[in-house]
N, CA, C, O and the ligand as a Tripos MOL2 file, in Angstrom:
@<TRIPOS>MOLECULE
protein
  293   291    74     0     0
PROTEIN
NO_CHARGES

@<TRIPOS>ATOM
      1 N          67.8160 -115.1990  -28.0280 N.3       1 MET1
      2 CA         66.7640 -115.9080  -27.3060 C.3       1 MET1
      3 C          65.5220 -116.0250  -28.1910 C.2       1 MET1
      4 O          64.9300 -115.0080  -28.5550 O.2       1 MET1
      5 N          65.1250 -117.2350  -28.5390 N.am      2 PRO2
      6 CA         63.9880 -117.3920  -29.4630 C.3       2 PRO2
      7 C          62.6650 -116.9800  -28.8220 C.2       2 PRO2
      8 O          62.4050 -117.2480  -27.6490 O.2       2 PRO2
      9 N          61.8480 -116.3270  -29.6240 N.am      3 THR3
     10 CA         60.5250 -115.9030  -29.1810 C.3       3 THR3
     11 C          59.4780 -116.8350  -29.7890 C.2       3 THR3
     12 O          59.4740 -117.0710  -30.9970 O.2       3 THR3
     13 N          58.6100 -117.3520  -28.9590 N.am      4 VAL4
     14 CA         57.5400 -118.2420  -29.4000 C.3       4 VAL4
     15 C          56.2510 -117.4340  -29.4730 C.2       4 VAL4
     16 O          55.8920 -116.7490  -28.5150 O.2       4 VAL4
     17 N          55.5530 -117.5080  -30.6010 N.am      5 SER5
     18 CA         54.2500 -116.8780  -30.7360 C.3       5 SER5
     19 C          53.1790 -117.9510  -30.5740 C.2       5 SER5
     20 O          53.1360 -118.9150  -31.3380 O.2       5 SER5
     21 N          52.3220 -117.7810  -29.5850 N.am      6 CYS6
     22 CA         51.2750 -118.7620  -29.3320 C.3       6 CYS6
     23 C          50.2840 -118.7700  -30.4950 C.2       6 CYS6
     24 O          49.7270 -117.7220  -30.8210 O.2       6 CYS6
     25 N          50.0460 -119.9280  -31.1350 N.am      7 PRO7
     26 CA         49.1050 -119.9880  -32.2600 C.3       7 PRO7
     27 C          47.6450 -119.8690  -31.8060 C.2       7 PRO7
     28 O          46.7480 -119.7090  -32.6330 O.2       7 PRO7
     29 N          47.4130 -119.9470  -30.5090 N.am      8 VAL8
     30 CA         46.0440 -119.9040  -29.9970 C.3       8 VAL8
     31 C          45.6200 -118.4670  -29.7010 C.2       8 VAL8
     32 O          44.5820 -118.0110  -30.1810 O.2       8 VAL8
     33 N          46.4370 -117.7470  -28.8980 N.am      9 CYS9
     34 CA         46.0500 -116.4060  -28.4590 C.3       9 CYS9
     35 C          46.9430 -115.3140  -29.0390 C.2       9 CYS9
     36 O          46.6340 -114.1320  -28.8920 O.2       9 CYS9
     37 N          48.0660 -115.6880  -29.7090 N.am     10 GLY10
     38 CA         48.9300 -114.7020  -30.3390 C.3      10 GLY10
     39 C          49.9480 -114.0750  -29.4090 C.2      10 GLY10
     40 O          50.6890 -113.1840  -29.8230 O.2      10 GLY10
     41 N          50.0040 -114.5150  -28.1660 N.am     11 ALA11
     42 CA         50.9580 -113.9410  -27.2180 C.3      11 ALA11
     43 C          52.3800 -114.3790  -27.5660 C.2      11 ALA11
     44 O          52.6050 -115.5060  -28.0060 O.2      11 ALA11
     45 N          53.3370 -113.4670  -27.3620 N.am     12 ASP12
     46 CA         54.7470 -113.7900  -27.5720 C.3      12 ASP12
     47 C          55.4260 -114.0260  -26.2330 C.2      12 ASP12
     48 O          55.2550 -113.2380  -25.3030 O.2      12 ASP12
     49 N          56.1930 -115.1030  -26.1280 N.am     13 PHE13
     50 CA         56.9780 -115.3260  -24.9230 C.3      13 PHE13
     51 C          58.2880 -115.9770  -25.3100 C.2      13 PHE13
     52 O          58.3770 -116.6510  -26.3370 O.2      13 PHE13
     53 N          59.3150 -115.7730  -24.4810 N.am     14 GLU14
     54 CA         60.6620 -116.2120  -24.8220 C.3      14 GLU14
     55 C          61.0270 -117.4850  -24.0710 C.2      14 GLU14
     56 O          60.6160 -117.6910  -22.9290 O.2      14 GLU14
     57 N          61.8000 -118.3280  -24.7300 N.am     15 ILE15
     58 CA         62.3390 -119.5340  -24.1050 C.3      15 ILE15
     59 C          63.8630 -119.4220  -24.1270 C.2      15 ILE15
     60 O          64.4680 -119.2730  -25.1880 O.2      15 ILE15
     61 N          64.4670 -119.4940  -22.9620 N.am     16 ASN16
     62 CA         65.9030 -119.2670  -22.8230 C.3      16 ASN16
     63 C          66.6840 -120.5470  -23.0630 C.2      16 ASN16
     64 O          67.4190 -121.0160  -22.1940 O.2      16 ASN16
     65 N          66.5120 -121.1140  -24.2720 N.am     17 GLU17
     66 CA         67.2220 -122.3560  -24.6140 C.3      17 GLU17
     67 C          67.6860 -122.2570  -26.0670 C.2      17 GLU17
     68 O          66.9810 -121.7040  -26.9110 O.2      17 GLU17
     69 N          68.8770 -122.7960  -26.3580 N.am     18 LYS18
     70 CA         69.3380 -122.8540  -27.7400 C.3      18 LYS18
     71 C          68.8770 -124.1410  -28.4130 C.2      18 LYS18
     72 O          68.6380 -124.1700  -29.6200 O.2      18 LYS18
     73 N          68.7540 -125.2010  -27.6240 N.am     19 GLU19
     74 CA         68.2470 -126.4740  -28.1430 C.3      19 GLU19
     75 C          67.0870 -126.8980  -27.2530 C.2      19 GLU19
     76 O          67.2620 -127.1320  -26.0570 O.2      19 GLU19
     77 N          65.9040 -126.9940  -27.8450 N.am     20 PHE20
     78 CA         64.7290 -127.2800  -27.0220 C.3      20 PHE20
     79 C          63.6990 -128.0030  -27.8780 C.2      20 PHE20
     80 O          63.4010 -127.5910  -28.9990 O.2      20 PHE20
     81 N          63.1630 -129.0880  -27.3290 N.am     21 GLU21
     82 CA         62.0850 -129.7920  -28.0300 C.3      21 GLU21
     83 C          61.1900 -130.4110  -26.9670 C.2      21 GLU21
     84 O          61.5330 -131.4350  -26.3760 O.2      21 GLU21
     85 N          60.0440 -129.7860  -26.7260 N.am     22 ASP22
     86 CA         59.1920 -130.2910  -25.6510 C.3      22 ASP22
     87 C          57.8520 -129.5610  -25.6800 C.2      22 ASP22
     88 O          57.6080 -128.6800  -26.5040 O.2      22 ASP22
     89 N          57.0090 -129.9590  -24.7590 N.am     23 GLU23
     90 CA         55.7250 -129.3000  -24.6040 C.3      23 GLU23
     91 C          55.8770 -128.0820  -23.7050 C.2      23 GLU23
     92 O          56.5860 -128.1260  -22.7000 O.2      23 GLU23
     93 N          55.2080 -126.9960  -24.0720 N.am     24 VAL24
     94 CA         55.2520 -125.7490  -23.3130 C.3      24 VAL24
     95 C          53.8150 -125.2780  -23.1130 C.2      24 VAL24
     96 O          52.9890 -125.3660  -24.0220 O.2      24 VAL24
     97 N          53.5290 -124.7830  -21.9250 N.am     25 VAL25
     98 CA         52.2090 -124.2110  -21.6640 C.3      25 VAL25
     99 C          52.2940 -122.7060  -21.8550 C.2      25 VAL25
    100 O          53.1400 -122.0480  -21.2490 O.2      25 VAL25
    101 N          51.4240 -122.1590  -22.6940 N.am     26 CYS26
    102 CA         51.3980 -120.7250  -22.9470 C.3      26 CYS26
    103 C          51.0910 -119.9830  -21.6440 C.2      26 CYS26
    104 O          50.1170 -120.3100  -20.9660 O.2      26 CYS26
    105 N          51.9170 -118.9790  -21.2840 N.am     27 PRO27
    106 CA         51.6790 -118.2540  -20.0340 C.3      27 PRO27
    107 C          50.4480 -117.3530  -20.1130 C.2      27 PRO27
    108 O          49.9510 -116.9050  -19.0800 O.2      27 PRO27
    109 N          49.9560 -117.0850  -21.2990 N.am     28 GLU28
    110 CA         48.8020 -116.1910  -21.4540 C.3      28 GLU28
    111 C          47.4740 -116.9420  -21.3900 C.2      28 GLU28
    112 O          46.5960 -116.5850  -20.6050 O.2      28 GLU28
    113 N          47.3260 -117.9860  -22.2180 N.am     29 CYS29
    114 CA         46.0290 -118.6590  -22.3360 C.3      29 CYS29
    115 C          46.0670 -120.0880  -21.7940 C.2      29 CYS29
    116 O          45.0220 -120.7300  -21.6880 O.2      29 CYS29
    117 N          47.2540 -120.5990  -21.4490 N.am     30 GLY30
    118 CA         47.3460 -121.9370  -20.8810 C.3      30 GLY30
    119 C          47.2750 -123.0530  -21.9070 C.2      30 GLY30
    120 O          47.1480 -124.2210  -21.5410 O.2      30 GLY30
    121 N          47.3550 -122.7100  -23.1960 N.am     31 ALA31
    122 CA         47.3090 -123.7290  -24.2430 C.3      31 ALA31
    123 C          48.5740 -124.5870  -24.2000 C.2      31 ALA31
    124 O          49.6650 -124.0900  -23.9200 O.2      31 ALA31
    125 N          48.4110 -125.8760  -24.4790 N.am     32 LEU32
    126 CA         49.5500 -126.7850  -24.5050 C.3      32 LEU32
    127 C          50.1390 -126.7740  -25.9070 C.2      32 LEU32
    128 O          49.4640 -127.1320  -26.8720 O.2      32 LEU32
    129 N          51.4140 -126.3580  -26.0230 N.am     33 LEU33
    130 CA         52.0650 -126.1880  -27.3190 C.3      33 LEU33
    131 C          53.2740 -127.1100  -27.4140 C.2      33 LEU33
    132 O          53.9700 -127.3510  -26.4280 O.2      33 LEU33
    133 N          53.5140 -127.6250  -28.6350 N.am     34 TYR34
    134 CA         54.7430 -128.3650  -28.9090 C.3      34 TYR34
    135 C          55.7100 -127.4140  -29.5790 C.2      34 TYR34
    136 O          55.4250 -126.8920  -30.6570 O.2      34 TYR34
    137 N          56.8750 -127.1800  -28.9380 N.am     35 VAL35
    138 CA         57.8460 -126.2000  -29.4120 C.3      35 VAL35
    139 C          59.1490 -126.9070  -29.7510 C.2      35 VAL35
    140 O          59.6530 -127.7200  -28.9760 O.2      35 VAL35
    141 N          59.6880 -126.5800  -30.9290 N.am     36 LEU36
    142 CA         60.9770 -127.1200  -31.3610 C.3      36 LEU36
    143 C          61.9210 -125.9610  -31.6630 C.2      36 LEU36
    144 O          61.6350 -125.1250  -32.5190 O.2      36 LEU36
    145 N          63.0550 -125.9190  -30.9490 N.am     37 ILE37
    146 CA         64.0800 -124.9010  -31.1610 C.3      37 ILE37
    147 C          65.3860 -125.5990  -31.4930 C.2      37 ILE37
    148 O          65.8220 -126.5040  -30.7810 O.2      37 ILE37
    149 N          66.0120 -125.1610  -32.5990 N.am     38 GLU38
    150 CA         67.3030 -125.7160  -33.0160 C.3      38 GLU38
    151 C          68.2660 -124.5760  -33.2770 C.2      38 GLU38
    152 O          67.9350 -123.6260  -33.9870 O.2      38 GLU38
    153 N          69.4640 -124.6690  -32.7000 N.am     39 GLY39
    154 CA         70.4860 -123.6590  -32.9410 C.3      39 GLY39
    155 C          70.0790 -122.2680  -32.5130 C.2      39 GLY39
    156 O          70.5150 -121.2850  -33.1120 O.2      39 GLY39
    157 N          69.2520 -122.1660  -31.4900 N.am     40 GLY40
    158 CA         68.8210 -120.8710  -30.9830 C.3      40 GLY40
    159 C          67.7180 -120.2320  -31.7910 C.2      40 GLY40
    160 O          67.3460 -119.0890  -31.5260 O.2      40 GLY40
    161 N          67.1690 -120.9570  -32.7980 N.am     41 GLU41
    162 CA         66.0920 -120.3970  -33.6090 C.3      41 GLU41
    163 C          64.8480 -121.2640  -33.4890 C.2      41 GLU41
    164 O          64.9270 -122.4890  -33.3940 O.2      41 GLU41
    165 N          63.7060 -120.6040  -33.4950 N.am     42 LEU42
    166 CA         62.4470 -121.3170  -33.4090 C.3      42 LEU42
    167 C          62.1680 -122.0340  -34.7300 C.2      42 LEU42
    168 O          62.1380 -121.4070  -35.7890 O.2      42 LEU42
    169 N          61.9680 -123.3330  -34.6610 N.am     43 ARG43
    170 CA         61.7170 -124.1310  -35.8710 C.3      43 ARG43
    171 C          60.2490 -124.4760  -36.0330 C.2      43 ARG43
    172 O          59.7350 -124.5050  -37.1520 O.2      43 ARG43
    173 N          59.5690 -124.7370  -34.9200 N.am     44 SER44
    174 CA         58.1950 -125.2060  -35.0350 C.3      44 SER44
    175 C          57.4090 -124.8980  -33.7700 C.2      44 SER44
    176 O          57.9050 -125.0680  -32.6560 O.2      44 SER44
    177 N          56.1720 -124.4410  -33.9620 N.am     45 VAL45
    178 CA         55.2380 -124.2910  -32.8500 C.3      45 VAL45
    179 C          53.9200 -124.9030  -33.2900 C.2      45 VAL45
    180 O          53.3990 -124.5510  -34.3480 O.2      45 VAL45
    181 N          53.3780 -125.8080  -32.5020 N.am     46 ALA46
    182 CA         52.1060 -126.4210  -32.8560 C.3      46 ALA46
    183 C          51.2650 -126.5940  -31.6000 C.2      46 ALA46
    184 O          51.7690 -126.9620  -30.5390 O.2      46 ALA46
    185 N          49.9870 -126.3240  -31.7400 N.am     47 GLU47
    186 CA         49.0900 -126.5480  -30.6230 C.3      47 GLU47
    187 C          48.8330 -128.0450  -30.4870 C.2      47 GLU47
    188 O          48.4650 -128.7030  -31.4610 O.2      47 GLU47
    189 N          49.0230 -128.5810  -29.2970 N.am     48 ILE48
    190 CA         48.7210 -129.9970  -29.0620 C.3      48 ILE48
    191 C          47.2160 -130.1600  -28.9150 C.2      48 ILE48
    192 O          46.6300 -131.0840  -29.4800 O.2      48 ILE48
    193 N          46.5970 -129.2790  -28.1690 N.am     49 GLY49
    194 CA         45.1680 -128.9910  -28.3040 C.3      49 GLY49
    195 C          44.1910 -130.0930  -27.9820 C.2      49 GLY49
    196 O          43.2390 -130.2770  -28.7390 O.2      49 GLY49
    197 N          44.3620 -130.8330  -26.9140 N.am     50 GLU50
    198 CA         43.3380 -131.7860  -26.5070 C.3      50 GLU50
    199 C          42.0670 -131.0560  -26.0750 C.2      50 GLU50
    200 O          40.9590 -131.5290  -26.3280 O.2      50 GLU50
    201 N          42.2270 -129.9270  -25.4360 N.am     51 GLU51
    202 CA         41.0780 -129.1720  -24.9540 C.3      51 GLU51
    203 C          40.2380 -128.6480  -26.1190 C.2      51 GLU51
    204 O          39.0130 -128.5760  -26.0200 O.2      51 GLU51
    205 N          40.8900 -128.2840  -27.2140 N.am     52 THR52
    206 CA         40.1580 -127.7630  -28.3640 C.3      52 THR52
    207 C          39.2080 -128.8190  -28.9290 C.2      52 THR52
    208 O          38.0810 -128.5060  -29.3150 O.2      52 THR52
    209 N          39.6660 -130.0640  -28.9760 N.am     53 GLU53
    210 CA         38.8000 -131.1280  -29.4930 C.3      53 GLU53
    211 C          37.5610 -131.2970  -28.6140 C.2      53 GLU53
    212 O          36.4620 -131.5190  -29.1220 O.2      53 GLU53
    213 N          37.7360 -131.1920  -27.3160 N.am     54 GLU54
    214 CA         36.5990 -131.3100  -26.4120 C.3      54 GLU54
    215 C          35.6150 -130.1700  -26.6330 C.2      54 GLU54
    216 O          34.4030 -130.3820  -26.5920 O.2      54 GLU54
    217 N          36.1240 -128.9610  -26.8670 N.am     55 GLU55
    218 CA         35.2510 -127.8240  -27.1090 C.3      55 GLU55
    219 C          34.4350 -128.0300  -28.3890 C.2      55 GLU55
    220 O          33.2560 -127.6810  -28.4400 O.2      55 GLU55
    221 N          35.0590 -128.5910  -29.4080 N.am     56 GLU56
    222 CA         34.3310 -128.8380  -30.6570 C.3      56 GLU56
    223 C          33.2030 -129.8410  -30.4360 C.2      56 GLU56
    224 O          32.1190 -129.6900  -30.9980 O.2      56 GLU56
    225 N          33.4510 -130.8570  -29.6260 N.am     57 TRP57
    226 CA         32.3960 -131.8190  -29.3260 C.3      57 TRP57
    227 C          31.2330 -131.1440  -28.6020 C.2      57 TRP57
    228 O          30.0670 -131.4050  -28.8970 O.2      57 TRP57
    229 N          31.5700 -130.2750  -27.6530 N.am     58 GLU58
    230 CA         30.5120 -129.5900  -26.9180 C.3      58 GLU58
    231 C          29.6620 -128.7480  -27.8630 C.2      58 GLU58
    232 O          28.4400 -128.6970  -27.7240 O.2      58 GLU58
    233 N          30.3030 -128.0910  -28.8180 N.am     59 GLU59
    234 CA         29.5560 -127.2630  -29.7650 C.3      59 GLU59
    235 C          28.6140 -128.1270  -30.6090 C.2      59 GLU59
    236 O          27.4750 -127.7380  -30.8700 O.2      59 GLU59
    237 N          29.0890 -129.2880  -31.0280 N.am     60 GLU60
    238 CA         28.2380 -130.1700  -31.8250 C.3      60 GLU60
    239 C          27.0340 -130.6560  -31.0190 C.2      60 GLU60
    240 O          25.9240 -130.7440  -31.5430 O.2      60 GLU60
    241 N          27.2570 -130.9660  -29.7610 N.am     61 GLU61
    242 CA         26.1530 -131.4130  -28.9150 C.3      61 GLU61
    243 C          25.1110 -130.3170  -28.7550 C.2      61 GLU61
    244 O          23.9100 -130.5870  -28.7630 O.2      61 GLU61
    245 N          25.5730 -129.0780  -28.6100 N.am     62 GLU62
    246 CA         24.6410 -127.9620  -28.4650 C.3      62 GLU62
    247 C          23.7850 -127.8060  -29.7250 C.2      62 GLU62
    248 O          22.5900 -127.5240  -29.6340 O.2      62 GLU62
    249 N          24.3900 -127.9880  -30.8870 N.am     63 GLU63
    250 CA         23.6270 -127.8770  -32.1290 C.3      63 GLU63
    251 C          22.5490 -128.9690  -32.1970 C.2      63 GLU63
    252 O          21.4270 -128.7200  -32.6380 O.2      63 GLU63
    253 N          22.9020 -130.1630  -31.7610 N.am     64 GLU64
    254 CA         21.9210 -131.2450  -31.7730 C.3      64 GLU64
    255 C          20.7530 -130.9400  -30.8450 C.2      64 GLU64
    256 O          19.6010 -131.2340  -31.1640 O.2      64 GLU64
    257 N          21.0560 -130.3540  -29.7090 N.am     65 TRP65
    258 CA         19.9800 -129.9980  -28.7800 C.3      65 TRP65
    259 C          19.0390 -128.9660  -29.4130 C.2      65 TRP65
    260 O          17.8220 -129.0450  -29.2440 O.2      65 TRP65
    261 N          19.6050 -128.0050  -30.1370 N.am     66 ASP66
    262 CA         18.7610 -126.9900  -30.7880 C.3      66 ASP66
    263 C          17.8160 -127.6610  -31.7870 C.2      66 ASP66
    264 O          16.6420 -127.3060  -31.8850 O.2      66 ASP66
    265 N          18.3440 -128.6240  -32.5170 N.am     67 GLU67
    266 CA         17.5010 -129.3190  -33.4940 C.3      67 GLU67
    267 C          16.3690 -130.0750  -32.8040 C.2      67 GLU67
    268 O          15.2320 -130.0630  -33.2750 O.2      67 GLU67
    269 N          16.6810 -130.7310  -31.6930 N.am     68 TRP68
    270 CA         15.6410 -131.4560  -30.9610 C.3      68 TRP68
    271 C          14.5300 -130.5130  -30.4960 C.2      68 TRP68
    272 O          13.3440 -130.8250  -30.6050 O.2      68 TRP68
    273 N          14.9410 -129.3560  -29.9760 N.am     69 GLU69
    274 CA         13.9400 -128.3990  -29.4910 C.3      69 GLU69
    275 C          13.0230 -127.9530  -30.6260 C.2      69 GLU69
    276 O          11.8180 -127.7960  -30.4350 O.2      69 GLU69
    277 N          13.5930 -127.7550  -31.7870 N.am     70 GLU70
    278 CA         12.7760 -127.3200  -32.9230 C.3      70 GLU70
    279 C          11.7830 -128.4110  -33.3320 C.2      70 GLU70
    280 O          10.6380 -128.1090  -33.6710 O.2      70 GLU70
    281 N          12.2060 -129.6600  -33.3040 N.am     71 GLU71
    282 CA         11.3120 -130.7530  -33.6740 C.3      71 GLU71
    283 C          10.1540 -130.9020  -32.6770 C.2      71 GLU71
    284 O           9.0230 -131.1760  -33.0750 O.2      71 GLU71
    285 N          10.4330 -130.7240  -31.4150 N.am     72 GLU72
    286 CA          9.3900 -130.8450  -30.3950 C.3      72 GLU72
    287 C           8.3160 -129.7690  -30.5450 C.2      72 GLU72
    288 O           7.1390 -130.0320  -30.2960 O.2      72 GLU72
    289 N           8.7020 -128.5870  -30.9410 N.am     73 TRP73
    290 CA          7.7380 -127.5020  -31.1360 C.3      73 TRP73
    291 C           6.9700 -127.7290  -32.4500 C.2      73 TRP73
    292 O           6.1060 -126.9280  -32.8060 O.2      73 TRP73
    293 ZN         48.3420 -118.5450  -25.7480 Zn       74 ZN74
@<TRIPOS>BOND
     1     1     2 1
     2     2     3 1
     3     3     4 2
     4     3     5 am
     5     5     6 1
     6     6     7 1
     7     7     8 2
     8     7     9 am
     9     9    10 1
    10    10    11 1
    11    11    12 2
    12    11    13 am
    13    13    14 1
    14    14    15 1
    15    15    16 2
    16    15    17 am
    17    17    18 1
    18    18    19 1
    19    19    20 2
    20    19    21 am
    21    21    22 1
    22    22    23 1
    23    23    24 2
    24    23    25 am
    25    25    26 1
    26    26    27 1
    27    27    28 2
    28    27    29 am
    29    29    30 1
    30    30    31 1
    31    31    32 2
    32    31    33 am
    33    33    34 1
    34    34    35 1
    35    35    36 2
    36    35    37 am
    37    37    38 1
    38    38    39 1
    39    39    40 2
    40    39    41 am
    41    41    42 1
    42    42    43 1
    43    43    44 2
    44    43    45 am
    45    45    46 1
    46    46    47 1
    47    47    48 2
    48    47    49 am
    49    49    50 1
    50    50    51 1
    51    51    52 2
    52    51    53 am
    53    53    54 1
    54    54    55 1
    55    55    56 2
    56    55    57 am
    57    57    58 1
    58    58    59 1
    59    59    60 2
    60    59    61 am
    61    61    62 1
    62    62    63 1
    63    63    64 2
    64    63    65 am
    65    65    66 1
    66    66    67 1
    67    67    68 2
    68    67    69 am
    69    69    70 1
    70    70    71 1
    71    71    72 2
    72    71    73 am
    73    73    74 1
    74    74    75 1
    75    75    76 2
    76    75    77 am
    77    77    78 1
    78    78    79 1
    79    79    80 2
    80    79    81 am
    81    81    82 1
    82    82    83 1
    83    83    84 2
    84    83    85 am
    85    85    86 1
    86    86    87 1
    87    87    88 2
    88    87    89 am
    89    89    90 1
    90    90    91 1
    91    91    92 2
    92    91    93 am
    93    93    94 1
    94    94    95 1
    95    95    96 2
    96    95    97 am
    97    97    98 1
    98    98    99 1
    99    99   100 2
   100    99   101 am
   101   101   102 1
   102   102   103 1
   103   103   104 2
   104   103   105 am
   105   105   106 1
   106   106   107 1
   107   107   108 2
   108   107   109 am
   109   109   110 1
   110   110   111 1
   111   111   112 2
   112   111   113 am
   113   113   114 1
   114   114   115 1
   115   115   116 2
   116   115   117 am
   117   117   118 1
   118   118   119 1
   119   119   120 2
   120   119   121 am
   121   121   122 1
   122   122   123 1
   123   123   124 2
   124   123   125 am
   125   125   126 1
   126   126   127 1
   127   127   128 2
   128   127   129 am
   129   129   130 1
   130   130   131 1
   131   131   132 2
   132   131   133 am
   133   133   134 1
   134   134   135 1
   135   135   136 2
   136   135   137 am
   137   137   138 1
   138   138   139 1
   139   139   140 2
   140   139   141 am
   141   141   142 1
   142   142   143 1
   143   143   144 2
   144   143   145 am
   145   145   146 1
   146   146   147 1
   147   147   148 2
   148   147   149 am
   149   149   150 1
   150   150   151 1
   151   151   152 2
   152   151   153 am
   153   153   154 1
   154   154   155 1
   155   155   156 2
   156   155   157 am
   157   157   158 1
   158   158   159 1
   159   159   160 2
   160   159   161 am
   161   161   162 1
   162   162   163 1
   163   163   164 2
   164   163   165 am
   165   165   166 1
   166   166   167 1
   167   167   168 2
   168   167   169 am
   169   169   170 1
   170   170   171 1
   171   171   172 2
   172   171   173 am
   173   173   174 1
   174   174   175 1
   175   175   176 2
   176   175   177 am
   177   177   178 1
   178   178   179 1
   179   179   180 2
   180   179   181 am
   181   181   182 1
   182   182   183 1
   183   183   184 2
   184   183   185 am
   185   185   186 1
   186   186   187 1
   187   187   188 2
   188   187   189 am
   189   189   190 1
   190   190   191 1
   191   191   192 2
   192   191   193 am
   193   193   194 1
   194   194   195 1
   195   195   196 2
   196   195   197 am
   197   197   198 1
   198   198   199 1
   199   199   200 2
   200   199   201 am
   201   201   202 1
   202   202   203 1
   203   203   204 2
   204   203   205 am
   205   205   206 1
   206   206   207 1
   207   207   208 2
   208   207   209 am
   209   209   210 1
   210   210   211 1
   211   211   212 2
   212   211   213 am
   213   213   214 1
   214   214   215 1
   215   215   216 2
   216   215   217 am
   217   217   218 1
   218   218   219 1
   219   219   220 2
   220   219   221 am
   221   221   222 1
   222   222   223 1
   223   223   224 2
   224   223   225 am
   225   225   226 1
   226   226   227 1
   227   227   228 2
   228   227   229 am
   229   229   230 1
   230   230   231 1
   231   231   232 2
   232   231   233 am
   233   233   234 1
   234   234   235 1
   235   235   236 2
   236   235   237 am
   237   237   238 1
   238   238   239 1
   239   239   240 2
   240   239   241 am
   241   241   242 1
   242   242   243 1
   243   243   244 2
   244   243   245 am
   245   245   246 1
   246   246   247 1
   247   247   248 2
   248   247   249 am
   249   249   250 1
   250   250   251 1
   251   251   252 2
   252   251   253 am
   253   253   254 1
   254   254   255 1
   255   255   256 2
   256   255   257 am
   257   257   258 1
   258   258   259 1
   259   259   260 2
   260   259   261 am
   261   261   262 1
   262   262   263 1
   263   263   264 2
   264   263   265 am
   265   265   266 1
   266   266   267 1
   267   267   268 2
   268   267   269 am
   269   269   270 1
   270   270   271 1
   271   271   272 2
   272   271   273 am
   273   273   274 1
   274   274   275 1
   275   275   276 2
   276   275   277 am
   277   277   278 1
   278   278   279 1
   279   279   280 2
   280   279   281 am
   281   281   282 1
   282   282   283 1
   283   283   284 2
   284   283   285 am
   285   285   286 1
   286   286   287 1
   287   287   288 2
   288   287   289 am
   289   289   290 1
   290   290   291 1
   291   291   292 2
@<TRIPOS>SUBSTRUCTURE
     1 MET1         2 RESIDUE 1 A MET
     2 PRO2         6 RESIDUE 1 A PRO
     3 THR3        10 RESIDUE 1 A THR
     4 VAL4        14 RESIDUE 1 A VAL
     5 SER5        18 RESIDUE 1 A SER
     6 CYS6        22 RESIDUE 1 A CYS
     7 PRO7        26 RESIDUE 1 A PRO
     8 VAL8        30 RESIDUE 1 A VAL
     9 CYS9        34 RESIDUE 1 A CYS
    10 GLY10       38 RESIDUE 1 A GLY
    11 ALA11       42 RESIDUE 1 A ALA
    12 ASP12       46 RESIDUE 1 A ASP
    13 PHE13       50 RESIDUE 1 A PHE
    14 GLU14       54 RESIDUE 1 A GLU
    15 ILE15       58 RESIDUE 1 A ILE
    16 ASN16       62 RESIDUE 1 A ASN
    17 GLU17       66 RESIDUE 1 A GLU
    18 LYS18       70 RESIDUE 1 A LYS
    19 GLU19       74 RESIDUE 1 A GLU
    20 PHE20       78 RESIDUE 1 A PHE
    21 GLU21       82 RESIDUE 1 A GLU
    22 ASP22       86 RESIDUE 1 A ASP
    23 GLU23       90 RESIDUE 1 A GLU
    24 VAL24       94 RESIDUE 1 A VAL
    25 VAL25       98 RESIDUE 1 A VAL
    26 CYS26      102 RESIDUE 1 A CYS
    27 PRO27      106 RESIDUE 1 A PRO
    28 GLU28      110 RESIDUE 1 A GLU
    29 CYS29      114 RESIDUE 1 A CYS
    30 GLY30      118 RESIDUE 1 A GLY
    31 ALA31      122 RESIDUE 1 A ALA
    32 LEU32      126 RESIDUE 1 A LEU
    33 LEU33      130 RESIDUE 1 A LEU
    34 TYR34      134 RESIDUE 1 A TYR
    35 VAL35      138 RESIDUE 1 A VAL
    36 LEU36      142 RESIDUE 1 A LEU
    37 ILE37      146 RESIDUE 1 A ILE
    38 GLU38      150 RESIDUE 1 A GLU
    39 GLY39      154 RESIDUE 1 A GLY
    40 GLY40      158 RESIDUE 1 A GLY
    41 GLU41      162 RESIDUE 1 A GLU
    42 LEU42      166 RESIDUE 1 A LEU
    43 ARG43      170 RESIDUE 1 A ARG
    44 SER44      174 RESIDUE 1 A SER
    45 VAL45      178 RESIDUE 1 A VAL
    46 ALA46      182 RESIDUE 1 A ALA
    47 GLU47      186 RESIDUE 1 A GLU
    48 ILE48      190 RESIDUE 1 A ILE
    49 GLY49      194 RESIDUE 1 A GLY
    50 GLU50      198 RESIDUE 1 A GLU
    51 GLU51      202 RESIDUE 1 A GLU
    52 THR52      206 RESIDUE 1 A THR
    53 GLU53      210 RESIDUE 1 A GLU
    54 GLU54      214 RESIDUE 1 A GLU
    55 GLU55      218 RESIDUE 1 A GLU
    56 GLU56      222 RESIDUE 1 A GLU
    57 TRP57      226 RESIDUE 1 A TRP
    58 GLU58      230 RESIDUE 1 A GLU
    59 GLU59      234 RESIDUE 1 A GLU
    60 GLU60      238 RESIDUE 1 A GLU
    61 GLU61      242 RESIDUE 1 A GLU
    62 GLU62      246 RESIDUE 1 A GLU
    63 GLU63      250 RESIDUE 1 A GLU
    64 GLU64      254 RESIDUE 1 A GLU
    65 TRP65      258 RESIDUE 1 A TRP
    66 ASP66      262 RESIDUE 1 A ASP
    67 GLU67      266 RESIDUE 1 A GLU
    68 TRP68      270 RESIDUE 1 A TRP
    69 GLU69      274 RESIDUE 1 A GLU
    70 GLU70      278 RESIDUE 1 A GLU
    71 GLU71      282 RESIDUE 1 A GLU
    72 GLU72      286 RESIDUE 1 A GLU
    73 TRP73      290 RESIDUE 1 A TRP
    74 ZN74       293 GROUP 0 **** ****
């Protein structure tokens, strides 16, 4: 039974499939992962990560706000 290691939070969870290629939600952190299993072995795990991109945008906006506050003072 192949074990998938979440690239986001590091949690290990098992998928009871010998042939599997689909999106999986991490049971620990809820991250959306693309998992590829061939011949009962894990071939690929990748974060699909739409939420991560949104978080990066929020961080950039916060930095811009800090700059504005400094200019006003
Ligand atoms: Zn996770």
